[in-house]
TIZA-97562 format. One line per field, with one value per residue: residue in one letter; x, y, z of N, C-alpha, C in turn. Coordinates in steps of 0.1 Angstrom, whole numbers, plus 5000, padded with zeros to 4 digits. Layout:
REM TIZA-97562
type = c(A|...) $
n.u = c(X|...) $
n.v = c(Y|...) $
n.w = c(Z|...) $
ca.u = c(X|...) $
ca.v = c(Y|...) $
ca.w = c(Z|...) $
c.u = c(X|...) $
c.v = c(Y|...) $
c.w = c(Z|...) $
REM end
This chain:
REM TIZA-97562
type = c(X|X|X|X|X|X|X|X|X|X|X|X|X|X|X|X|X|X|X|X|X|X|X|X|X|X|X|X|X|X|X|X|X|X|X|X|X|X|X|X|X|X|X|X|X|X|X|X|X|X|X|X|X|X|X|X|X|X|X|X|X|X|X|X|X|X|X|X|X|X|X|X|X|X|X|X|X|X|X|X|X|X|X|X|X|X|X|X|X|X|X|X|X|X|X|X|X|X|X|X|X|X|X|X|X|X|X|X|X|X|X|X|X|X|X|X|X|X|X|X|X|X|X|X|X|X|X|X|X|X|X|X|X|X|X|X|X) $
n.u = c(1370|1367|1370|1397|1409|1401|1416|1442|1443|1439|1462|1481|1475|1481|1508|1518|1511|1526|1552|1553|1550|1573|1593|1591|1607|1625|1632|1665|1683|1698|1686|1661|1661|1662|1689|1685|1669|1650|1667|1669|1677|1690|1697|1714|1710|1727|1711|1710|1689|1672|1688|1700|1709|1691|1673|1665|1648|1654|1641|1653|1648|1654|1668|1682|1710|1721|1710|1722|1717|1691|1663|1647|1615|1607|1591|1579|1574|1552|1549|1523|1509|1529|1544|1574|1604|1611|1609|1582|1566|1570|1558|1560|1586|1582|1564|1579|1598|1581|1569|1591|1603|1617|1614|1612|1613|1603|1614|1593|1586|1564|1554|1537|1548|1553|1566|1575|1560|1567|1589|1621|1639|1624|1617|1602|1589|1606|1630|1624|1618|1641|1664|1663|1651|1669|1692|1685|1680) $
n.v = c(5379|5404|5397|5389|5414|5428|5415|5420|5447|5449|5436|5454|5477|5468|5464|5490|5502|5486|5493|5520|5520|5506|5524|5545|5566|5553|5557|5559|5534|5544|5569|5562|5549|5562|5576|5573|5551|5523|5493|5462|5430|5397|5369|5340|5313|5288|5262|5241|5227|5223|5211|5222|5250|5279|5304|5339|5370|5404|5436|5467|5498|5531|5548|5531|5525|5550|5557|5545|5540|5536|5515|5492|5479|5445|5428|5397|5381|5358|5336|5323|5291|5276|5299|5319|5332|5355|5389|5404|5426|5460|5477|5469|5477|5504|5506|5497|5517|5539|5532|5527|5502|5468|5444|5409|5384|5352|5319|5292|5270|5244|5237|5248|5262|5245|5219|5189|5157|5136|5141|5144|5165|5187|5211|5236|5254|5252|5260|5287|5299|5291|5295|5314|5338|5345|5349|5371|5390) $
n.w = c(2145|2158|2185|2185|2180|2203|2222|2214|2218|2245|2255|2245|2260|2285|2282|2278|2302|2320|2311|2316|2344|2352|2345|2363|2385|2412|2447|2458|2477|2498|2503|2509|2533|2564|2583|2610|2614|2626|2636|2619|2627|2622|2642|2654|2675|2691|2700|2728|2738|2716|2699|2677|2655|2661|2645|2650|2649|2655|2662|2667|2683|2667|2684|2701|2701|2709|2733|2758|2785|2788|2795|2775|2770|2760|2734|2726|2696|2684|2658|2636|2625|2600|2597|2602|2617|2603|2596|2580|2578|2576|2592|2617|2624|2625|2646|2667|2669|2675|2699|2715|2721|2721|2696|2693|2671|2671|2662|2657|2644|2635|2659|2678|2699|2721|2741|2725|2729|2715|2699|2708|2703|2698|2716|2720|2739|2762|2750|2743|2768|2785|2770|2748|2758|2781|2765|2749|2768) $
ca.u = c(1380|1365|1376|1412|1412|1400|1427|1454|1441|1441|1476|1488|1472|1488|1523|1521|1510|1537|1564|1552|1552|1587|1601|1590|1619|1623|1642|1677|1683|1704|1677|1648|1662|1668|1700|1681|1658|1651|1676|1664|1689|1688|1707|1713|1714|1730|1703|1712|1676|1666|1700|1703|1709|1677|1674|1655|1650|1652|1640|1658|1644|1664|1676|1687|1725|1725|1705|1728|1712|1676|1659|1636|1607|1609|1579|1582|1563|1551|1541|1513|1512|1535|1552|1588|1609|1614|1600|1576|1559|1578|1550|1566|1597|1577|1558|1591|1604|1571|1567|1604|1603|1624|1606|1619|1605|1608|1612|1585|1583|1549|1552|1528|1556|1552|1576|1569|1560|1572|1602|1629|1646|1614|1613|1600|1586|1618|1639|1621|1619|1653|1676|1661|1649|1681|1701|1681|1683) $
ca.v = c(5390|5414|5391|5390|5428|5432|5409|5427|5460|5447|5433|5467|5486|5462|5466|5504|5504|5480|5500|5533|5517|5502|5536|5555|5567|5548|5563|5550|5527|5553|5580|5556|5545|5573|5572|5570|5541|5511|5483|5448|5421|5383|5363|5326|5308|5274|5257|5228|5220|5220|5204|5228|5264|5285|5318|5348|5384|5415|5450|5477|5512|5539|5554|5520|5526|5563|5558|5533|5538|5534|5501|5490|5466|5435|5421|5385|5379|5343|5335|5312|5279|5279|5311|5318|5344|5366|5401|5407|5439|5471|5485|5464|5485|5517|5505|5496|5531|5548|5528|5526|5488|5459|5433|5397|5374|5338|5307|5282|5258|5241|5231|5256|5267|5235|5208|5178|5145|5125|5144|5149|5177|5198|5216|5250|5261|5252|5268|5301|5303|5288|5298|5326|5350|5349|5354|5385|5399) $
ca.w = c(2143|2168|2197|2184|2181|2217|2230|2211|2224|2260|2257|2243|2271|2296|2280|2280|2316|2326|2308|2323|2358|2354|2343|2373|2393|2425|2455|2460|2490|2508|2507|2513|2547|2571|2591|2624|2613|2635|2630|2619|2627|2625|2650|2655|2688|2691|2711|2733|2739|2703|2693|2663|2655|2660|2641|2655|2643|2664|2657|2677|2679|2662|2695|2709|2703|2714|2747|2765|2799|2787|2795|2766|2771|2749|2730|2718|2686|2680|2645|2635|2618|2587|2596|2607|2625|2594|2596|2567|2578|2581|2602|2630|2627|2628|2659|2676|2671|2682|2713|2722|2725|2712|2692|2690|2663|2675|2653|2664|2635|2636|2672|2687|2711|2732|2741|2719|2736|2706|2693|2719|2699|2696|2729|2717|2751|2770|2743|2744|2782|2791|2762|2740|2767|2787|2754|2745|2780) $
c.u = c(1379|1371|1391|1416|1411|1411|1440|1454|1444|1455|1485|1487|1481|1503|1526|1520|1522|1550|1564|1555|1567|1597|1600|1602|1616|1635|1653|1676|1688|1694|1664|1649|1669|1679|1696|1669|1660|1660|1669|1676|1684|1700|1705|1718|1716|1723|1707|1699|1670|1676|1702|1703|1695|1679|1662|1658|1646|1651|1643|1653|1656|1674|1683|1702|1729|1720|1709|1722|1697|1673|1646|1628|1609|1595|1583|1571|1564|1543|1531|1518|1517|1543|1566|1592|1611|1604|1595|1569|1568|1571|1555|1578|1592|1571|1569|1596|1594|1570|1579|1605|1612|1615|1615|1610|1611|1605|1605|1582|1568|1546|1543|1535|1554|1564|1569|1570|1566|1585|1611|1636|1636|1609|1612|1598|1599|1629|1637|1623|1634|1666|1674|1660|1661|1691|1697|1683|1697) $
c.v = c(5401|5410|5392|5405|5433|5427|5416|5441|5459|5444|5446|5476|5481|5465|5480|5507|5499|5488|5514|5531|5514|5514|5547|5555|5562|5554|5553|5544|5536|5563|5574|5552|5556|5568|5568|5560|5530|5500|5469|5439|5407|5377|5348|5321|5293|5267|5243|5220|5215|5211|5209|5243|5269|5300|5326|5362|5394|5428|5459|5491|5520|5545|5544|5522|5539|5564|5545|5530|5535|5519|5500|5478|5458|5428|5409|5382|5364|5342|5323|5300|5282|5291|5308|5331|5356|5377|5404|5420|5450|5480|5481|5473|5499|5517|5504|5509|5540|5545|5526|5512|5480|5448|5421|5387|5360|5328|5297|5270|5256|5234|5237|5260|5258|5226|5195|5165|5134|5128|5151|5162|5189|5203|5231|5258|5263|5261|5283|5306|5302|5293|5312|5339|5354|5354|5368|5394|5403) $
c.w = c(2154|2182|2197|2186|2195|2225|2227|2218|2239|2263|2255|2254|2283|2295|2282|2295|2324|2324|2315|2338|2361|2352|2353|2381|2407|2434|2457|2474|2501|2512|2512|2528|2555|2580|2605|2624|2623|2628|2631|2617|2630|2632|2649|2668|2687|2702|2715|2734|2726|2695|2679|2665|2653|2657|2648|2650|2654|2657|2669|2673|2675|2673|2704|2712|2710|2729|2755|2778|2799|2787|2786|2769|2759|2747|2722|2709|2682|2668|2646|2627|2604|2586|2600|2614|2616|2595|2582|2566|2584|2591|2616|2634|2631|2643|2670|2679|2678|2696|2722|2729|2716|2709|2688|2683|2665|2664|2661|2656|2635|2649|2682|2700|2723|2731|2736|2728|2728|2700|2703|2716|2696|2709|2728|2730|2759|2763|2745|2759|2788|2783|2755|2749|2774|2777|2750|2756|2781) $
REM end
């Protein structure tokens, strides 16, 4: 009986905590994202080397659109095994803004950014060097 009472008490505490947490006011989307925030955009390049569309994500600093004459350095971010081009850390956007750089998150599949010797349509290295970089530039 004591064990059942402890479990009921634990579930009740969990329920009260969950209810209190869910009722906290969260900022609206409009006020949470400042007007001059970095822009995160996903693009798609129709790759001839990869023989398929290849997505990539770009983070532009907040002042990118207003400083038309400014040349921004570009950092190409290569994910690890099992990753993809999608931006999962907003700290990247903050870094982009602070350092005044453009970050490009590249889709590399599980090919280690090399041209495959066995799959003719997996030419990740050639795709990045010959198609993606000129596209971004």
